[in-house]
VOZA-431920 format. One record per residue (C-alpha): residue number from 0; x, y, z. Coordinates in steps of 0.2 Angstrom, whole numbers, plus 5000, padded with zeros to 4 digits. Layout:
BEGIN
{NUM {X Y Z}} ...
This chain:
BEGIN
{0 {4987 5020 4923}} {1 {4983 5011 4940}} {2 {4995 5008 4954}} {3 {4993 4993 4965}} {4 {5003 4990 4981}} {5 {5005 4971 4980}} {6 {5017 4968 4994}} {7 {5022 4976 5011}} {8 {5033 4968 5024}} {9 {5038 4977 5040}} {10 {5049 4969 5053}} {11 {5061 4973 5067}} {12 {5079 4967 5068}} {13 {5093 4967 5082}} {14 {5107 4970 5069}} {15 {5116 4986 5074}} {16 {5123 4989 5056}} {17 {5106 4987 5048}} {18 {5109 5002 5036}} {19 {5125 4994 5029}} {20 {5118 4977 5027}} {21 {5103 4983 5019}} {22 {5113 4994 5007}} {23 {5125 4979 5003}} {24 {5110 4967 4999}} {25 {5100 4980 4989}} {26 {5116 4984 4979}} {27 {5119 4966 4975}} {28 {5101 4963 4971}} {29 {5101 4979 4959}} {30 {5118 4973 4951}} {31 {5110 4956 4947}} {32 {5097 4966 4937}} {33 {5110 4975 4927}} {34 {5112 4991 4937}} {35 {5129 4997 4941}} {36 {5127 5003 4959}} {37 {5137 5000 4975}} {38 {5132 5000 4993}} {39 {5143 5016 4996}} {40 {5135 5024 4981}} {41 {5118 5021 4989}} {42 {5123 5028 5006}} {43 {5130 5043 4997}} {44 {5113 5046 4988}} {45 {5120 5040 4971}} {46 {5108 5036 4956}} {47 {5112 5023 4944}} {48 {5102 5018 4928}} {49 {5103 5004 4915}} {50 {5094 5000 4899}} {51 {5090 4983 4893}} {52 {5079 4975 4880}} {53 {5065 4973 4892}} {54 {5065 4991 4898}} {55 {5075 5003 4909}} {56 {5080 5002 4927}} {57 {5084 5016 4940}} {58 {5091 5013 4957}} {59 {5094 5027 4970}} {60 {5096 5030 4988}} {61 {5094 5043 5001}} {62 {5100 5044 5019}} {63 {5098 5056 5034}} {64 {5098 5058 5052}} {65 {5088 5065 5066}} {66 {5094 5071 5083}} {67 {5083 5074 5098}} {68 {5096 5083 5109}} {69 {5084 5083 5124}} {70 {5086 5064 5126}} {71 {5103 5062 5117}} {72 {5095 5050 5104}} {73 {5099 5049 5086}} {74 {5089 5041 5072}} {75 {5098 5036 5056}} {76 {5087 5033 5041}} {77 {5089 5027 5023}} {78 {5078 5023 5009}} {79 {5083 5013 4993}} {80 {5072 5012 4978}} {81 {5073 5002 4962}} {82 {5061 5007 4947}} {83 {5059 4994 4933}} {84 {5051 5002 4918}} {85 {5047 4987 4907}} {86 {5045 4988 4888}} {87 {5027 4982 4890}} {88 {5022 4998 4898}} {89 {5021 4993 4917}} {90 {5032 4998 4931}} {91 {5038 4988 4946}} {92 {5044 4999 4961}} {93 {5053 4991 4976}} {94 {5056 5003 4990}} {95 {5066 4998 5005}} {96 {5066 5009 5021}} {97 {5078 5007 5035}} {98 {5078 5015 5053}} {99 {5091 5013 5066}} {100 {5089 5022 5083}} {101 {5105 5025 5092}} {102 {5112 5035 5107}} {103 {5122 5050 5104}} {104 {5138 5043 5111}} {105 {5138 5029 5098}} {106 {5147 5030 5082}} {107 {5136 5035 5067}} {108 {5133 5021 5054}} {109 {5131 5032 5039}} {110 {5144 5043 5030}} {111 {5141 5061 5033}} {112 {5129 5060 5047}} {113 {5141 5066 5061}} {114 {5135 5084 5059}} {115 {5122 5084 5073}} {116 {5112 5100 5071}} {117 {5097 5106 5081}} {118 {5081 5099 5073}} {119 {5069 5112 5066}} {120 {5055 5103 5076}} {121 {5056 5093 5091}} {122 {5052 5075 5090}} {123 {5034 5071 5096}} {124 {5031 5055 5086}} {125 {5035 5038 5096}} {126 {5054 5034 5095}} {127 {5057 5016 5088}} {128 {5063 5004 5101}} {129 {5072 4993 5089}} {130 {5079 4995 5071}} {131 {5066 4991 5058}} {132 {5065 4987 5039}} {133 {5050 4991 5028}} {134 {5049 4985 5010}} {135 {5035 4989 4998}} {136 {5032 4982 4981}} {137 {5021 4992 4969}} {138 {5015 4988 4952}} {139 {5010 5002 4940}} {140 {4999 4995 4926}} {141 {4986 4999 4913}} {142 {4969 5000 4920}} {143 {4962 4986 4909}} {144 {4975 4973 4915}} {145 {4972 4962 4930}} {146 {4981 4966 4946}} {147 {4996 4954 4949}} {148 {5003 4947 4965}} {149 {5019 4938 4961}} {150 {5024 4933 4979}} {151 {5038 4939 4990}} {152 {5053 4948 4981}} {153 {5070 4939 4982}} {154 {5077 4954 4991}} {155 {5066 4951 5007}} {156 {5072 4933 5007}} {157 {5090 4938 5006}} {158 {5087 4951 5020}} {159 {5079 4938 5032}} {160 {5093 4926 5028}} {161 {5106 4939 5032}} {162 {5098 4948 5047}} {163 {5087 4940 5060}} {164 {5070 4948 5057}} {165 {5054 4947 5069}} {166 {5036 4952 5070}} {167 {5034 4955 5089}} {168 {5040 4938 5096}} {169 {5037 4928 5080}} {170 {5053 4925 5070}} {171 {5052 4928 5051}} {172 {5060 4915 5039}} {173 {5057 4909 5021}} {174 {5057 4891 5027}} {175 {5044 4880 5035}} {176 {5045 4879 5054}} {177 {5042 4861 5060}} {178 {5035 4861 5077}} {179 {5036 4845 5088}} {180 {5026 4841 5103}} {181 {5039 4849 5115}} {182 {5038 4866 5106}} {183 {5019 4868 5106}} {184 {5020 4881 5120}} {185 {5031 4891 5110}} {186 {5019 4891 5095}} {187 {5005 4895 5107}} {188 {5014 4910 5113}} {189 {5017 4916 5095}} {190 {4999 4914 5090}} {191 {4992 4923 5105}} {192 {5005 4937 5106}} {193 {4994 4953 5105}} {194 {5008 4962 5096}} {195 {5008 4950 5082}} {196 {5004 4959 5065}} {197 {5006 4945 5052}} {198 {4996 4928 5050}} {199 {5003 4911 5055}} {200 {4998 4897 5043}} {201 {4998 4880 5052}} {202 {4998 4863 5043}} {203 {4992 4848 5052}} {204 {5000 4832 5047}} {205 {4993 4823 5031}} {206 {4994 4805 5033}} {207 {4989 4801 5015}} {208 {5002 4812 5005}} {209 {5015 4820 5017}} {210 {5027 4823 5003}} {211 {5015 4833 4993}} {212 {5010 4843 5008}} {213 {5028 4847 5012}} {214 {5031 4853 4994}} {215 {5015 4864 4995}} {216 {5020 4871 5012}} {217 {5038 4875 5006}} {218 {5032 4884 4990}} {219 {5019 4894 5001}} {220 {5032 4899 5014}} {221 {5043 4905 5000}} {222 {5029 4915 4992}} {223 {5023 4923 5009}} {224 {5041 4927 5016}} {225 {5040 4943 5026}} {226 {5021 4944 5027}} {227 {5017 4927 5035}} {228 {5025 4912 5044}} {229 {5021 4894 5038}} {230 {5021 4881 5052}} {231 {5019 4862 5050}} {232 {5015 4851 5065}} {233 {5028 4838 5064}} {234 {5017 4822 5068}} {235 {5000 4816 5075}} {236 {5007 4819 5093}} {237 {5011 4837 5090}} {238 {4994 4839 5082}} {239 {4985 4832 5097}} {240 {4995 4842 5109}} {241 {4991 4858 5099}} {242 {4972 4854 5099}} {243 {4973 4852 5118}} {244 {4982 4868 5120}} {245 {4971 4880 5109}} {246 {4954 4871 5111}} {247 {4942 4863 5099}} {248 {4936 4879 5092}} {249 {4954 4884 5086}} {250 {4962 4867 5082}} {251 {4967 4860 5065}} {252 {4968 4842 5060}} {253 {4967 4829 5046}} {254 {4980 4837 5035}} {255 {4970 4853 5034}} {256 {4978 4870 5034}} {257 {4972 4885 5045}} {258 {4977 4903 5044}} {259 {4977 4912 5061}} {260 {4975 4930 5058}} {261 {4982 4944 5070}} {262 {4972 4948 5086}} {263 {4969 4930 5090}} {264 {4961 4927 5108}} {265 {4961 4911 5118}} {266 {4942 4913 5120}} {267 {4941 4919 5102}} {268 {4923 4925 5099}} {269 {4924 4923 5080}} {270 {4934 4907 5077}} {271 {4928 4905 5059}} {272 {4938 4921 5055}} {273 {4953 4910 5055}} {274 {4949 4900 5040}} {275 {4952 4882 5037}} {276 {4956 4874 5021}} {277 {4954 4855 5021}} {278 {4966 4842 5014}} {279 {4952 4836 5002}} {280 {4949 4854 4996}} {281 {4968 4857 4993}} {282 {4970 4841 4983}} {283 {4955 4846 4973}} {284 {4960 4864 4969}} {285 {4978 4859 4966}} {286 {4989 4875 4964}} {287 {4974 4886 4965}} {288 {4973 4883 4983}} {289 {4990 4890 4986}} {290 {4987 4905 4975}} {291 {4971 4909 4985}} {292 {4980 4908 5002}} {293 {4995 4918 4995}} {294 {4984 4931 4988}} {295 {4975 4933 5004}} {296 {4990 4935 5014}} {297 {4998 4947 5002}} {298 {4982 4957 5001}} {299 {4982 4958 5020}} {300 {5000 4964 5020}} {301 {4995 4979 5010}} {302 {4983 4985 5023}} {303 {4997 4987 5036}} {304 {5000 5005 5041}} {305 {5017 5013 5042}} {306 {5026 5012 5059}} {307 {5022 5027 5071}} {308 {5040 5032 5070}} {309 {5040 5034 5051}} {310 {5036 5053 5054}} {311 {5054 5055 5061}} {312 {5061 5044 5047}} {313 {5053 5055 5034}} {314 {5060 5071 5043}} {315 {5077 5063 5044}} {316 {5077 5059 5025}} {317 {5070 5076 5020}} {318 {5084 5085 5030}} {319 {5097 5074 5023}} {320 {5091 5077 5005}} {321 {5090 5096 5008}} {322 {5108 5096 5015}} {323 {5114 5087 5000}} {324 {5105 5099 4989}} {325 {5113 5114 4997}} {326 {5130 5105 4996}} {327 {5128 5102 4977}} {328 {5123 5120 4974}} {329 {5139 5127 4982}} {330 {5153 5130 4970}} {331 {5171 5134 4973}} {332 {5171 5149 4961}} {333 {5174 5166 4969}} {334 {5158 5175 4971}} {335 {5157 5194 4967}} {336 {5158 5205 4982}} {337 {5148 5220 4985}} {338 {5161 5230 4995}} {339 {5180 5231 4991}} {340 {5194 5223 5000}} {341 {5205 5235 5012}} {342 {5218 5237 4998}} {343 {5205 5243 4985}} {344 {5199 5261 4983}} {345 {5187 5265 4997}} {346 {5172 5269 4986}} {347 {5155 5262 4982}} {348 {5151 5254 4965}} {349 {5144 5268 4954}} {350 {5150 5282 4966}} {351 {5168 5284 4960}} {352 {5174 5302 4961}} {353 {5173 5311 4944}} {354 {5179 5328 4939}} {355 {5165 5340 4939}} {356 {5158 5346 4923}} {357 {5160 5365 4923}} {358 {5149 5367 4908}} {359 {5134 5362 4919}} {360 {5138 5367 4937}} {361 {5120 5368 4943}} {362 {5116 5350 4938}} {363 {5132 5343 4946}} {364 {5128 5352 4962}} {365 {5111 5345 4962}} {366 {5117 5328 4959}} {367 {5130 5329 4972}} {368 {5119 5335 4985}} {369 {5106 5322 4981}} {370 {5119 5308 4982}} {371 {5124 5314 4999}} {372 {5106 5314 5005}} {373 {5104 5296 4999}} {374 {5119 5291 5008}} {375 {5114 5299 5024}} {376 {5097 5290 5023}} {377 {5105 5274 5020}} {378 {5116 5275 5035}} {379 {5101 5280 5046}} {380 {5091 5265 5040}} {381 {5106 5254 5043}} {382 {5107 5260 5061}} {383 {5122 5271 5058}} {384 {5123 5289 5065}} {385 {5129 5300 5050}} {386 {5131 5315 5061}} {387 {5150 5314 5063}} {388 {5151 5319 5045}} {389 {5147 5338 5044}} {390 {5133 5343 5033}} {391 {5139 5355 5018}} {392 {5127 5369 5018}} {393 {5135 5378 5003}} {394 {5128 5368 4988}} {395 {5140 5377 4976}} {396 {5155 5371 4985}} {397 {5159 5356 4974}} {398 {5175 5351 4984}} {399 {5166 5351 5000}} {400 {5152 5341 4993}} {401 {5164 5329 4986}} {402 {5173 5327 5003}} {403 {5156 5325 5012}} {404 {5152 5310 5000}} {405 {5169 5302 5003}} {406 {5167 5304 5022}} {407 {5150 5296 5021}} {408 {5156 5281 5010}} {409 {5170 5278 5022}} {410 {5158 5278 5037}} {411 {5147 5266 5029}} {412 {5161 5254 5024}} {413 {5169 5256 5041}} {414 {5153 5250 5049}} {415 {5151 5235 5038}} {416 {5168 5228 5034}} {417 {5172 5221 5052}} {418 {5155 5211 5051}} {419 {5155 5206 5033}} {420 {5161 5189 5037}} {421 {5148 5186 5050}} {422 {5135 5193 5039}} {423 {5140 5181 5025}} {424 {5139 5167 5037}} {425 {5122 5172 5043}} {426 {5116 5174 5026}} {427 {5122 5156 5021}} {428 {5115 5149 5037}} {429 {5098 5158 5034}} {430 {5098 5151 5016}} {431 {5102 5134 5022}} {432 {5088 5134 5035}} {433 {5076 5141 5022}} {434 {5080 5126 5011}} {435 {5078 5114 5025}} {436 {5061 5122 5029}} {437 {5056 5120 5011}} {438 {5061 5101 5013}} {439 {5050 5100 5029}} {440 {5036 5109 5020}} {441 {5037 5096 5006}} {442 {5038 5082 5018}} {443 {5023 5088 5027}} {444 {5013 5090 5011}} {445 {5017 5072 5006}} {446 {5011 5067 5023}} {447 {4995 5076 5021}} {448 {4992 5068 5004}} {449 {4994 5051 5012}} {450 {4982 5056 5026}} {451 {4970 5061 5013}} {452 {4971 5044 5005}} {453 {4968 5036 5022}} {454 {4953 5047 5024}} {455 {4946 5042 5007}} {456 {4949 5024 5012}} {457 {4939 5027 5028}} {458 {4925 5035 5018}} {459 {4925 5020 5006}} {460 {4924 5008 5021}} {461 {4910 5018 5029}} {462 {4900 5017 5013}} {463 {4903 4999 5012}} {464 {4897 4997 5030}} {465 {4882 5007 5027}} {466 {4878 4996 5012}} {467 {4881 4980 5023}} {468 {4869 4987 5036}} {469 {4856 4989 5023}} {470 {4859 4972 5016}} {471 {4859 4964 5034}} {472 {4842 4973 5038}} {473 {4834 4966 5022}} {474 {4841 4949 5025}} {475 {4834 4949 5043}} {476 {4817 4955 5037}} {477 {4817 4941 5024}} {478 {4823 4928 5037}} {479 {4809 4933 5049}} {480 {4796 4932 5035}} {481 {4802 4915 5030}} {482 {4803 4909 5048}} {483 {4785 4915 5051}} {484 {4779 4905 5035}} {485 {4788 4890 5041}} {486 {4779 4891 5058}} {487 {4763 4893 5049}} {488 {4766 4878 5037}} {489 {4771 4867 5052}} {490 {4756 4872 5061}} {491 {4745 4868 5046}} {492 {4754 4851 5044}} {493 {4752 4847 5062}} {494 {4733 4851 5061}} {495 {4733 4837 5048}} {496 {4743 4826 5059}} {497 {4759 4828 5049}} {498 {4773 4832 5061}} {499 {4789 4838 5053}} {500 {4796 4850 5067}} {501 {4814 4845 5071}} {502 {4816 4834 5056}} {503 {4830 4836 5044}} {504 {4826 4845 5027}} {505 {4828 4833 5013}} {506 {4841 4838 5001}} {507 {4849 4850 5013}} {508 {4867 4855 5008}} {509 {4881 4860 5020}} {510 {4889 4874 5011}} {511 {4908 4876 5009}} {512 {4916 4892 5015}} {513 {4925 4897 4999}} {514 {4917 4902 4982}} {515 {4929 4890 4972}} {516 {4922 4876 4982}} {517 {4904 4882 4980}} {518 {4907 4882 4961}} {519 {4913 4864 4962}} {520 {4898 4859 4972}} {521 {4887 4868 4960}} {522 {4895 4858 4945}} {523 {4891 4842 4955}} {524 {4874 4846 4962}} {525 {4865 4858 4950}} {526 {4862 4848 4934}} {527 {4854 4862 4924}} {528 {4870 4873 4925}} {529 {4886 4873 4915}} {530 {4900 4881 4925}} {531 {4914 4888 4914}} {532 {4932 4891 4918}} {533 {4930 4904 4931}} {534 {4939 4896 4946}} {535 {4954 4908 4945}} {536 {4943 4924 4945}} {537 {4932 4916 4960}} {538 {4948 4913 4969}} {539 {4952 4931 4968}} {540 {4937 4934 4979}} {541 {4941 4920 4991}} {542 {4956 4931 4998}} {543 {4944 4944 5006}} {544 {4936 4943 5023}} {545 {4918 4943 5016}} {546 {4922 4927 5005}} {547 {4911 4916 5016}} {548 {4896 4927 5015}} {549 {4899 4929 4996}} {550 {4900 4910 4995}} {551 {4883 4908 5003}} {552 {4875 4921 4991}} {553 {4884 4914 4976}} {554 {4876 4897 4980}} {555 {4859 4905 4982}} {556 {4860 4913 4965}} {557 {4866 4897 4957}} {558 {4853 4887 4965}} {559 {4840 4900 4959}} {560 {4847 4899 4941}} {561 {4846 4880 4942}} {562 {4828 4880 4948}} {563 {4823 4892 4934}} {564 {4832 4882 4921}} {565 {4823 4866 4927}} {566 {4806 4875 4926}} {567 {4810 4882 4908}} {568 {4815 4865 4902}} {569 {4800 4856 4909}} {570 {4788 4869 4902}} {571 {4781 4875 4919}} {572 {4789 4892 4917}} {573 {4790 4902 4901}} {574 {4796 4920 4906}} {575 {4813 4927 4910}} {576 {4824 4924 4926}} {577 {4820 4942 4931}} {578 {4802 4938 4931}} {579 {4805 4922 4940}} {580 {4814 4932 4954}} {581 {4800 4945 4955}} {582 {4786 4932 4957}} {583 {4793 4915 4960}} {584 {4780 4901 4959}} {585 {4775 4892 4975}} {586 {4790 4882 4981}} {587 {4802 4890 4968}} {588 {4820 4894 4973}} {589 {4823 4912 4969}} {590 {4834 4927 4974}} {591 {4828 4945 4977}} {592 {4824 4953 4960}} {593 {4836 4967 4964}} {594 {4850 4955 4962}} {595 {4845 4951 4944}} {596 {4850 4961 4928}} {597 {4847 4954 4911}} {598 {4857 4968 4901}} {599 {4871 4980 4902}} {600 {4871 4999 4898}} {601 {4871 5005 4880}} {602 {4889 5011 4882}} {603 {4895 4993 4889}} {604 {4885 4985 4874}} {605 {4893 4995 4861}} {606 {4911 4998 4867}} {607 {4922 4984 4860}} {608 {4934 4983 4875}} {609 {4920 4982 4888}} {610 {4910 4970 4877}} {611 {4925 4958 4875}} {612 {4927 4958 4894}} {613 {4910 4950 4895}} {614 {4912 4937 4881}} {615 {4915 4920 4888}} {616 {4917 4902 4881}} {617 {4902 4891 4878}} {618 {4900 4874 4870}} {619 {4899 4874 4851}} {620 {4880 4868 4853}} {621 {4877 4886 4859}} {622 {4887 4896 4847}} {623 {4898 4890 4833}} {624 {4911 4903 4838}} {625 {4912 4895 4855}} {626 {4911 4912 4863}} {627 {4895 4922 4868}} {628 {4893 4940 4875}} {629 {4885 4938 4892}} {630 {4877 4954 4898}} {631 {4865 4945 4910}} {632 {4872 4945 4927}} {633 {4868 4943 4946}} {634 {4874 4956 4958}} {635 {4881 4947 4973}} {636 {4884 4964 4981}} {637 {4877 4980 4977}} {638 {4892 4991 4979}} {639 {4909 4993 4987}} {640 {4926 4985 4982}} {641 {4926 4971 4977}} {642 {4909 4970 4970}} {643 {4906 4951 4965}} {644 {4896 4947 4949}} {645 {4889 4931 4941}} {646 {4888 4933 4922}} {647 {4878 4920 4913}} {648 {4870 4915 4896}} {649 {4852 4909 4896}} {650 {4851 4894 4884}} {651 {4836 4886 4892}} {652 {4826 4889 4876}} {653 {4840 4883 4865}} {654 {4849 4866 4860}} {655 {4857 4863 4877}} {656 {4843 4868 4888}} {657 {4855 4875 4901}} {658 {4861 4891 4910}} {659 {4879 4893 4905}} {660 {4889 4903 4919}} {661 {4904 4911 4911}} {662 {4911 4922 4925}} {663 {4910 4922 4944}} {664 {4922 4936 4951}} {665 {4924 4954 4954}} {666 {4915 4968 4945}} {667 {4920 4969 4927}} {668 {4926 4986 4920}} {669 {4913 4998 4914}} {670 {4915 5016 4907}} {671 {4915 5023 4925}} {672 {4921 5007 4935}} {673 {4938 5001 4932}} 
């Protein structure tokens, strides 16, 4: 099973009773899903379950508090979790975390949090300035199924409707914010706020179809609630004022939409990082454009790290959980006591006086003397001086030995009885502290596990960076070689009095910045290719920051396949596409041979599940079954995640005389790559 974090929203709020509002909304939301749980139950750490035809659901809550006595600050924390175990085998988990900082003199919000004890560890993590809410949505699925990003949960929309949430100075809402000309300065302040951590999506007015744009923006605002803000420039005057305010390198116009990522600068060095989707492209893609933008924003949200104060929140929750565990283990039943009460016989268990057995006087003498020695040793180890009790030297005097034993027992009991209550209290306190320490250790262990995941992610990013540097080096080398050849060819042409320097290249194409648009351009401009229904898989790549670079490489690969197919159909080339790339003819368009692969591994070819993943639709002229296994592929990227691929079927020698592209998207599953 694979677990995907598909949504993460983190925002602050000024609501002083954020715990209770969050608990009320969470309980109402869970009740709507058939789980009988109340806000009071969640605050008291209750667990509720419900079974239905589509699966089983479990809701639970945990609360706690953390006190920093040196500053008089207290942090109340709560976490509410809903697990939906669906009959299909997947699990959706919604986790809502809440933190509310307060001063000691303020009334505690949560039941049972007035017991302010000295923390085991002093707070070193940053203290939150304002209450915050953090919501995660996770999907546990079978590894063979495709990841799903359904959009923002209803719970986050209900929360933002009830409490005023914000990301830095940016207000969060599920509605589209209409900005008029006199509010451009406010929009400018939101965009360039260095503390902003979520994207702002700005629509410029569409004069051709304003109603359709409004519906599109409204649907998008709903899908990205809590992780982005959707803004619409109200009219042409507002759009012109916005262009003047941000500059030509960052403006948006003509009904286009632009996503302004966090970290935007007035003199932005990489303006293309804030991607533009034109009105024409949105009309051509239809709902797919909305899905691509939504998935991009949701993907960016999952990269957000927890707030720095989350260390304190975890500690408060672990302490609250430990305290409740201790309370549940306590029972009202009378516990057996080691020592008798004052009205009971003054003897130790197992040492009651017995009549001596006169038939074995020597054995009784030895046992009595040994018992007395053990009692004296016990008193000495306990720090009690046994010298007030005279030592019986005559071991045959049974009466004296018995009196010595009783005196030693009385001395032991007299020394322990006055402190027995304090001792029990100390033992109980020590037991409680040990339990709390175990909770702290468990919490630290979980944090170490999370840190290990982060380290693994860093290693993956470092690996991808190294691959990117190698690829960039190869591209720079190829670029320099091609420039040198162009200079040589232009010099040769100039020698023959043919001047081409500075002239536009015939057939030069201005490439779009998304892979989906590249596929549409290829369908229109590359006649020897047949592009299958792969736009949705390609849109999944467009949500990543490398999408523009991949789009360029996808076009190069498709252009090379088209040139190869043309050469095959005209009879000027009779070998494979791999051979074409290894030694392209003069003037032939090709990609590096390392990009091309005409087969898969034996395991992939023989395993039904892996083979089926590479079987795509083709015209009936290619195969009567209308589906063909396509092991041949082009590697758009050599490693990392995602790892784009183009799978195709070569029918240049068949009835259609074309290359049929069945798939453009992320790496398909293999025996070792899922």
